[in-house]
N, C-alpha and C positions, 0 to 999 in steps of 0.2 A: 370229041371225047371229053367228058368232064374231068377236070383236074382233081386229084386226090386231096382230101381235106388236109389242111396244114395243122400240125400239132399246135396246141395252145401254148402261148408264151408263158413261161413261169412267172409267177408274181415277183415283182421286185421288192426289195426290202422296204421301200417307202409306200408301196401300194396297199399294204395291210394296215396302215395307220389311219384310224378314224379321226375325225375332228375332235377337239376337246369337248368333253361331255361325259355322260354316264359310262360309256365304254372304258373310260380311264379311271373310274371311281375306285378300282382296286388299289390305286396308288394312295388315295385318301384314306382308305381303310388301313393299309399297311403302315403308312407314316404316322397316322394318329395313334395307332396301337403301340408303335415303336416308342413314341414319346412317353406314353403312359408307363411302359415297362422300364424305360431308362430312369424315370422318376422313382418308381417303386424299388428299383435296385440300387439307388443311390448315385445317379449320374444327372443331377438337376440341370447343370449347364448345357449338357448335350441334349437333354430332353427338351429344353426351351428352344434350341435350334430347330429340332425336328418338329416341334409344335408350331413354330412360326412357318416352317415349310408347309406343314399340313394346312394351315390357314390360307396360305397362298395358293395351294393346289385347289382347295375348296372354291375359292373365289374364281380361279381360272376355269374350273369345270362348270360352275354355274353360268359364268359369262359366256363360255363357249357354247353351252347348250342354247342359251337365249339367242345367240347369233346364228348357229348352224341348225338347231332343232334336230339333231341326230344323236341317238335314234329317237323315233317317235315313241309314244306310250302304247305301242302295239303289244299284243300278247307274246309274240316271239322275242320281244326285247325285255321281258321281265327279269331275266338274269342280270342284265346291265343295271336296271333300275333297283334291283335288290342290293347291288353293290353301293348305290347312292344311299339307300336306307342305312346300311351298316356303316358306311363312311361317316354319315352325319351323327349317328349314335356314338361311334368311336371318338369322333372329335369332341363331342360334348363330355364324354367320360374323361378324356385327356385333360380337358379344361379344368375340371374340379380336382383331378389328381395333382396337377402342377400348381394351380393358383389357389385352390382351397375354396373357402366359403363364398367369396364374391361371385363365383362362377356357377353356383348351383342353379340359379334361374336360367342361365344360358344353357346348361346341360339339360334341364327339364324341357326347355323349348325345343332343342334339337332332338331329344328323346321322343317327344310327342310327334314331331314331324317325321322323324325316321321310322318310328313304330307304325304310324298310320300308313306310310308309304310301303313299308315292309309287309304289313298285313294285306295290303292291296295286291302286291306282287304275288304273295302266297295264294290269295284267293283266286287270282286270275290264272296262275300257272299250274296249280295242282290239278284242276280239272283237265287241262291239256295233257298232263302226264297220265292221268287215269284213263283218258280216252285214247291214248296212244297217238296224240296229234303234235307231239313235241319234237318229232324227227328222230334221228338215230341217237342212241344213248351217248351221253357226254356228262362229265363230272359237273359241268356248269348247270345241269339240271337241278342240282342241290342248292344253288344260291338262293332262290326265293324261299326255299324251305327252311333254311337256317337263319333267316332274318329274325324270326321270333326269339330264337335262342340268344342272339346278340342283345336284343332289346330286353330280354329277361334279366341278364346280368346287370344292366344299368338300372332296371326297375327295382332290383333289390337294394342297390346303393341309394337310390332316390327314396325308397321306403324307409331305410334306416335314418337318412338325414331329416326327412320331413315328418317321420313318425306316422305315416299313413298306411294302415293295414290293407287298404284297398290296393295299393301298389304292390304289396307282397302277394296278394291273391292274383294280381295281373301277372306278376313274375312267374308264378307257378303255372298259370294257364299258358303263357307264352312258351315256357319250357316244354310243356306237354305237346303243344302244337308241332314243335320240331321233332321231338323224340318219337312221335307217333308215326311219322312218315319218312323222315330223312334217311334213317338207317336202311330201310327197305329199298329206297331209290338208289342209294349209293351201292348197296349189294348188287342190285341189277346191273349197274354200270361196271363194277368190278368183274362180274361174271361175263359180261359182253366182251370186255377187252382182255381179260387175263385168264379165262378158263381155257382148257385144251381146245385148240381149233377156233379160238375166239378171234374177233377182229383186231386189227392193228391200230393202236392209238396213234393218231396223226402227230407228227413231230411238233407242229405248232401248238397242239393241244396238250403237250407234255406237262407244262406248268400246272395245269388244272388237276393233275394227280395229287396235288397237295390239298385240294379243297376238302376232302372228307376229314382230314386231320383237324380242320377248323371246327367241325362239329364236335369232335372228340374233346378238344381243348376247351372250347367255349361251354360245352355242357358240363364239364368238370367244374369250371369256375361258377357257373350258374347254380349247379346242384349244391355246392358248398355254401354259397351265399344264402341260398334258401334254407339249407339245413341249420346254419348258424343262427337263424332267427328263432329256432325252437330249442337249440341245445348248443352249449359251448363246444362240445365234441360230438358232432352229429354222425353217428356210426354209419347209418345207411348212405349218407352223402360221401363219407370217406371211402366206404367200400366201392361205391359207384366210381369215384375218382380213381381209385387204384385199378379197377377193371379197365377203365378208359385209357389209363396210361399204359397198361399192358397191351391193349389193342393198338395203341399208337405206335408201338415198336415196329411190327411188320409193315404197317401202313406207311410209316415214315421211311423205312428202309426202301420200300418199293418206290416211293416218290423220289428219294435221293437218286436211285439208279435211273429211273425214267427221265427225270428232269436233266440231270447232269450229262447223261448220254446224249440227249437231244441238243443241249447247248454245245457240247464238245464236237458234235457232228456239224455244227454251223447252222442250226435252225434259225430262220428269220425272226427278228425281234417283232413282238406285238404286245399290246397291253396285257395279254394273258400272262406275261412274265410276272406281273404283280400278284398272281395267284400263289406264288411261292413265298409271299411275305406274311399276310394276315393269318393264315392257318398256323404257321409256325409260331407266331406271336400268341395266338390263343392257347396253344399248348404250353408255352412259357408261362402265361398267366395262370392256367389251370394248375400246373405243378407248383407255382409260387404259392397259390392259395392252399394247396394240399400240404405244402411244407409248413406254412404258418398255422394251419389248423391242427396238424398232427405233431408239431414240434420235431419233425424229422428234418434235420439240417441239410442232409445231402441232397434232398429233393430240390432245394433252392439252387444248388450247383447245377442240377439238370436244367432248371429254369434259366440260369445264367448262360449255359451252353446254347440253349434254344434262342435266347436273346441275341447272342453273338451270331448265330446262324441267320436269324432274321435280319440283323443289321447288315450282314454280308449280302443277303439277297436284295435288300433295299438299295444298297450302294450299287450293286451290279445292274439292277433294273433301272435305276436312275441314270447311270452312265450310258448303258446301252440305249435307253430311250432318248436321251439327249442327243446321242450320235445319230440315231435314226431320224429324229425330228429335224436336226440340222441338215441332213442330206435331202430332206423333203423341201426345205426352204430354197427357193430359186436363188 
């Protein structure tokens, strides 16, 4: 008589940790943007600390991928490579924010590399989504689709510095690439998980519920920077930013509940925890730009709150990740 199948052993906290490489690039995204925001809000010493940490993370991830080659550049791994794209662009932006003029060539170099990589992930992954070959819905679907928006923000900064109108046109085109598809994809995922009778979002995927907020915040910043090129008080961009900030309220509330509930229930640590950092930071950046554009001071207090929340998430993700990695080391 054949024995009954044994239940599969639950994954241990260490078994979900991939080797250093693109899967961890959410940390580069979050820490780089955190250093930018700290500088913008008047905390230069702390910004420098996190910028240094971001550089160390970048070197570690690049070295880790050279050694382990995980993941490969396969179509199903495009969300991870999209994070590399956004991490490089964010690190370049942080460099000029903190150090000023000497770092513009470095920012331009990282922007070119990051943008080309991001557009490649976009071009490879979007057809998979259209054909229905990307598996079950997940918020990570949106990662390759929002890479152009992150690049758009930096393109506007580069255009202002170098005085190149072509970069402004590129910024607009990149903005449109994301806004044309990402909202539809995210709406599909929300309906899949949160409509009546919908599927249950896996506990370990709970941090990814922050990802759509990244598009909201980043598009606000990008729209304002594009609008400021044409008008000192760009009304269409301001209205867009206000609408996005309103949309961010219920999305943020949902992400708070989903993420903190999962953490409180003891969900296993994985690199997805870093998804709780960069999106919050983009919303902080967007509200900061909206405040400076409209001269509405209280919006900058909202930006400061979001910065504090992002800092908290970065610290928690760093500590939890360090503990998980330490347990993995023999």
